[in-house]
PALOTI-293350 format. One record per residue (C-alpha): x, y, z. Coordinates in pm, 1 decimal, decimal comma, always signed. Layout:
residues N
east_north_up
X_Y_Z
...
END
This chain:
residues 327
east_north_up
-9776,1_-1582,1_+3512,4
-9772,6_-1383,2_+3833,0
-10023,6_-1100,2_+3819,1
-9782,2_-816,2_+3894,3
-9771,4_-466,7_+3752,1
-9431,3_-537,2_+3595,0
-9550,8_-855,9_+3422,4
-9868,7_-688,9_+3297,2
-9666,6_-395,9_+3160,9
-9430,3_-634,9_+2980,2
-9725,6_-827,0_+2836,4
-9885,5_-513,3_+2699,5
-9554,1_-404,7_+2547,8
-9571,3_-726,4_+2349,8
-9929,3_-650,4_+2255,8
-9814,2_-313,8_+2117,2
-9568,6_-499,4_+1892,3
-9845,5_-738,7_+1784,4
-10063,0_-439,6_+1698,5
-9789,6_-290,3_+1480,6
-9729,8_-621,2_+1302,2
-10098,7_-641,6_+1222,4
-10101,3_-280,2_+1108,4
-9816,3_-342,8_+864,1
-9979,8_-645,9_+697,8
-10266,2_-526,9_+471,9
-10244,4_-302,6_+164,2
-10404,3_+39,9_+179,0
-10514,4_+268,4_-103,7
-10670,3_+582,3_+41,7
-10344,0_+778,7_+37,0
-10312,8_+721,1_-338,5
-10656,1_+849,2_-441,0
-10763,3_+1098,6_-173,8
-10637,3_+1436,9_-58,8
-10492,3_+1391,6_+289,6
-10573,5_+1682,7_+517,0
-10498,6_+1749,2_+883,0
-10767,0_+1885,6_+1111,4
-10716,3_+2072,4_+1438,5
-11081,4_+2139,4_+1524,2
-11416,2_+1959,3_+1517,8
-11455,4_+2030,5_+1147,3
-11272,9_+2166,0_+843,2
-11418,0_+2414,6_+596,0
-11277,4_+2392,0_+243,4
-11343,3_+2723,4_+63,9
-11162,3_+2617,8_-252,0
-11399,6_+2344,2_-362,7
-11612,4_+2567,5_-584,0
-11347,7_+2617,9_-848,6
-10982,5_+2584,0_-938,0
-10744,0_+2874,6_-976,3
-10639,8_+3004,5_-1319,7
-10396,3_+3261,5_-1457,5
-10501,9_+3563,9_-1666,2
-10310,0_+3844,7_-1828,9
-10273,3_+4126,5_-1573,7
-10458,3_+4442,1_-1670,7
-10536,4_+4702,8_-1406,4
-10583,0_+4569,9_-1054,2
-10552,8_+4208,9_-952,3
-10874,9_+4007,6_-988,6
-10931,8_+3823,3_-661,4
-11079,7_+3480,0_-722,9
-11379,2_+3415,8_-499,2
-11289,4_+3085,4_-336,1
-11562,4_+3124,8_-76,0
-11843,1_+3085,8_-329,8
-11891,8_+2714,2_-259,7
-11748,7_+2624,8_+81,1
-11750,5_+2255,6_+176,7
-11763,8_+2149,9_+543,0
-11642,2_+1813,9_+671,9
-11711,1_+1722,5_+1037,0
-11479,7_+1477,5_+1213,0
-11612,2_+1154,5_+1361,8
-11466,1_+944,4_+1643,9
-11418,0_+569,3_+1586,9
-11310,7_+294,4_+1829,0
-11233,7_-77,6_+1835,5
-11184,6_-243,8_+2177,0
-11119,3_-590,8_+2320,6
-11120,3_-725,7_+2677,9
-10846,4_-950,1_+2820,3
-10940,9_-1192,0_+3096,4
-10698,0_-1192,5_+3389,4
-10741,6_-1568,9_+3423,9
-10591,2_-1614,1_+3075,7
-10285,4_-1422,2_+3187,6
-10259,8_-1604,9_+3518,2
-10288,1_-1941,9_+3340,1
-10027,9_-1840,4_+3077,8
-10282,9_-1873,3_+2795,0
-10267,5_-1505,2_+2701,3
-10120,7_-1605,9_+2364,5
-10475,3_-1653,3_+2239,8
-10506,8_-1272,3_+2238,8
-10209,9_-1207,0_+2009,7
-10406,9_-1270,1_+1686,9
-10687,1_-1048,4_+1819,9
-10445,5_-764,9_+1889,8
-10291,5_-808,4_+1544,5
-10644,3_-789,2_+1402,4
-10688,7_-455,5_+1580,6
-10382,5_-332,3_+1393,1
-10520,4_-467,0_+1065,4
-10854,8_-298,2_+1129,9
-10685,8_+34,4_+1201,2
-10482,7_+15,4_+878,0
-10779,1_-56,6_+650,4
-11040,6_+159,0_+824,5
-10970,3_+467,0_+606,1
-11018,7_+248,0_+296,7
-11337,0_+104,9_+447,5
-11477,0_+456,8_+497,0
-11364,9_+583,7_+157,8
-11496,1_+294,0_-50,2
-11816,2_+278,8_+153,1
-11869,4_+644,3_+61,1
-11806,1_+566,9_-306,3
-12053,0_+277,8_-291,8
-12313,1_+500,8_-126,4
-12265,9_+744,9_-414,5
-12300,3_+468,0_-673,8
-12615,5_+334,7_-507,5
-12774,0_+679,6_-495,3
-12692,4_+871,7_-812,8
-12871,1_+1208,0_-786,4
-13044,9_+1090,2_-467,2
-12877,5_+1273,0_-176,3
-13134,3_+1141,4_+71,5
-13055,5_+780,3_-19,4
-12948,2_+503,1_+214,9
-12601,0_+512,2_+374,7
-12354,9_+227,3_+323,8
-12189,7_+91,4_+638,9
-12303,3_+404,2_+818,7
-12142,5_+635,3_+562,2
-12398,1_+875,8_+409,2
-12439,9_+965,0_+43,3
-12169,8_+1224,0_-35,3
-12284,9_+1560,5_-167,7
-12044,0_+1792,7_-352,4
-11994,0_+2166,5_-314,1
-12247,8_+2223,9_-593,3
-12526,6_+2045,6_-403,8
-12517,5_+1739,7_-630,8
-12422,8_+1388,0_-529,2
-12066,4_+1280,3_-607,0
-12186,9_+1096,3_-916,5
-12450,4_+1301,9_-1094,0
-12599,8_+1338,7_-1439,6
-12623,1_+1716,0_-1396,9
-12332,1_+1883,5_-1220,8
-12380,5_+2255,7_-1298,7
-12094,2_+2406,2_-1499,7
-12072,9_+2766,6_-1616,6
-12099,5_+3117,8_-1485,0
-12386,4_+3223,7_-1261,5
-12714,2_+3233,7_-1452,0
-12572,5_+3044,6_-1748,1
-12495,7_+2689,7_-1636,9
-12549,4_+2353,3_-1801,4
-12558,9_+2004,2_-1651,6
-12257,4_+1777,1_-1698,3
-12250,4_+1406,6_-1610,1
-11963,7_+1223,0_-1445,6
-12147,9_+892,1_-1447,0
-12276,1_+648,2_-1708,3
-12581,7_+457,3_-1587,3
-12715,9_+284,6_-1900,7
-12523,1_-39,4_-1854,6
-12623,1_-341,6_-1651,4
-12294,3_-455,3_-1497,2
-12123,8_-352,5_-1170,7
-11983,4_-2,6_-1162,1
-11616,2_+70,3_-1218,2
-11454,0_+405,4_-1147,5
-11181,1_+619,1_-1302,8
-10992,3_+851,1_-1067,6
-10747,3_+1125,2_-1162,8
-10528,9_+1182,3_-854,7
-10270,0_+1401,7_-1027,1
-10365,7_+1727,1_-851,5
-10321,1_+1869,0_-502,0
-10701,8_+1876,2_-478,3
-10830,3_+1528,3_-550,0
-11186,5_+1400,0_-597,8
-11188,1_+1240,4_-251,7
-11079,0_+1367,1_+90,9
-10944,9_+1181,9_+392,4
-10946,2_+1421,2_+686,5
-10750,6_+1323,0_+999,2
-10809,3_+1486,6_+1335,8
-10641,7_+1222,0_+1552,1
-10437,5_+930,2_+1413,0
-10539,5_+581,2_+1519,4
-10381,4_+510,9_+1856,8
-10371,6_+210,9_+2089,0
-10493,3_+278,9_+2443,0
-10432,1_+41,8_+2733,8
-10634,7_+1,5_+3052,3
-10405,4_-242,5_+3229,7
-10382,9_-127,4_+3590,7
-10466,0_-402,8_+3838,2
-10651,3_-140,5_+4042,1
-10881,1_-51,8_+3752,8
-11253,3_-72,1_+3835,8
-11318,5_-311,8_+3546,3
-11057,5_-548,1_+3689,7
-11225,9_-532,3_+4029,4
-11573,5_-597,4_+3887,1
-11505,3_-832,9_+3595,7
-11131,2_-930,5_+3619,7
-11093,6_-775,0_+3277,0
-10811,3_-566,6_+3130,6
-10889,4_-364,9_+2819,5
-10705,3_-268,5_+2504,8
-10855,0_-44,5_+2239,2
-10784,0_+164,7_+1934,9
-10948,7_+493,0_+1849,5
-10910,9_+772,5_+1599,0
-11089,8_+1084,4_+1477,2
-11132,3_+1136,2_+1105,3
-11383,0_+1151,3_+821,8
-11406,5_+1115,1_+446,6
-11556,8_+1356,1_+197,2
-11549,1_+1466,2_-163,0
-11338,7_+1720,2_-347,8
-11349,7_+1790,7_-721,5
-11611,7_+1579,4_-898,7
-11439,0_+1660,3_-1229,4
-11161,7_+1415,5_-1136,3
-11375,9_+1104,0_-1095,1
-11605,0_+911,5_-1330,9
-11821,1_+601,8_-1280,5
-11963,1_+366,1_-1539,4
-12158,4_+40,3_-1541,6
-12086,6_-27,1_-1909,4
-11928,9_-360,2_-2008,2
-11559,5_-336,1_-1918,7
-11477,0_-629,8_-2146,9
-11528,6_-387,5_-2436,0
-11231,9_-147,3_-2427,3
-11437,8_+109,6_-2616,2
-11634,6_+169,8_-2297,3
-11315,4_+244,7_-2104,7
-11212,7_+479,3_-2383,7
-11552,1_+650,9_-2376,9
-11515,2_+716,3_-2002,6
-11166,5_+859,5_-2050,9
-11295,5_+1079,5_-2333,0
-11583,7_+1203,6_-2118,4
-11339,0_+1308,0_-1845,6
-11117,3_+1484,6_-2096,3
-11416,5_+1692,0_-2209,9
-11478,7_+1847,1_-1867,9
-11457,4_+2227,0_-1865,3
-11410,5_+2492,5_-1599,3
-11688,1_+2742,8_-1528,5
-11508,7_+2979,9_-1766,7
-11530,6_+2723,8_-2049,2
-11162,1_+2626,2_-2049,0
-11043,0_+2263,4_-2045,4
-11032,6_+2130,4_-1691,6
-10731,2_+1915,7_-1777,9
-10870,3_+1592,3_-1636,0
-10681,6_+1270,1_-1711,1
-10374,6_+1459,9_-1834,2
-10129,5_+1345,7_-1566,0
-9890,9_+1048,4_-1573,1
-10031,0_+692,4_-1561,9
-9912,4_+658,0_-1201,0
-10169,0_+922,4_-1100,5
-10460,2_+757,3_-1280,4
-10661,0_+474,4_-1128,7
-10917,4_+221,0_-1241,7
-11110,6_+109,7_-933,0
-11317,9_-207,5_-960,0
-11506,3_-449,4_-732,8
-11373,0_-803,3_-704,3
-11616,5_-923,8_-971,0
-11434,7_-708,9_-1231,1
-11080,2_-792,3_-1121,5
-11000,7_-1012,4_-1421,8
-11135,8_-763,2_-1674,8
-10942,6_-482,6_-1510,1
-10619,1_-681,9_-1518,5
-10669,4_-775,1_-1882,7
-10740,3_-416,3_-1980,8
-10441,2_-261,4_-1806,4
-10179,0_-538,4_-1819,4
-10226,5_-748,8_-2135,9
-10023,5_-686,1_-2452,7
-10311,8_-809,3_-2664,2
-10683,5_-813,6_-2599,1
-11027,1_-724,1_-2719,5
-11044,2_-429,1_-2955,8
-11331,3_-223,7_-3088,7
-11488,1_-356,4_-3405,6
-11771,2_-240,5_-3627,6
-12042,0_-27,2_-3464,1
-11853,9_-22,0_-3134,9
-11882,1_-396,6_-3079,2
-11588,8_-613,7_-2976,1
-11395,9_-743,1_-3276,4
-11374,5_-1118,6_-3329,7
-10993,1_-1112,2_-3352,0
-10788,8_-968,5_-3063,7
-10546,5_-686,7_-3136,9
-10287,3_-469,1_-2970,3
-10411,2_-340,4_-2637,2
-10373,6_+38,2_-2663,0
-10488,8_+87,1_-2301,7
-10212,1_-118,4_-2141,4
-10045,5_+72,1_-1859,3
-10270,9_+377,6_-1886,6
-10382,2_+351,0_-1523,0
-10318,9_+162,5_-1199,2
-10570,9_-103,0_-1099,2
-10727,8_-96,8_-751,0
-10955,3_-384,3_-651,4
-11173,6_-315,7_-349,6
-11383,2_-567,8_-159,9
-11586,8_-280,9_-14,4
-11748,8_-186,1_-347,5
END
């Protein structure tokens, strides 16, 4: 191929199509389980994280709910993914070797929000009540508006001076963690904050300094975003044996017992099944599928043990299964 500006421009137009094809290929889950927020500055401050709103009978003046009591700040980060394209490959008409790489850039951009979100969840699972614990894939341990880690045995609930600790995690098992997420509300337990969508940037001018020095064109993707946590009352983690449906039921029951600071039911796990999620690592895929899709399966027997004879699966269809390789 002749190394002309027109030919290079046409080549990179094809690369843009390759990028989009790669972007469209993988599944993505973050939009289903996280609140999606737009950011127009270096950081967002969420004043509502300390409580949820509630109606009361109107006597006298309006009672203004203090949403500023527990502000939560989430700072945007800038991410990039870049490849170099050798001019000799273009000149020798072997530039096709870059098409899979450009498609991979698109794939990476599509799954990066999931990568961040599930890395944050894993950091929380690895560091229950240990906010200074080790990050996972560069993502630090998430801390909620109440100063506790996302999964904690003692989230404070109640009015000032009269709080008690409430757990949204079960840690007495020995198997990998699985997570229940209630995504039925405008404020979800997880946040994906976007400052700048992922964009493809081309450095393809033949007069570029990198071309002069290293005969290298460049193509990259970058975006500004971050992940954080919202309402801990809408997420629950357990490492109990998922092959025993009683453990799934116990987790659901624990979520349904959550209260507001005023002592009223929080309403967790009360939405439609399409807004409820069971999130598992790949090692628990089969158990998750059996629990949520099988007509018949293991049932609770005497003393909470699994009965010898399978029965009707009462948990079928109660949630949507998400399997993540990042957990």
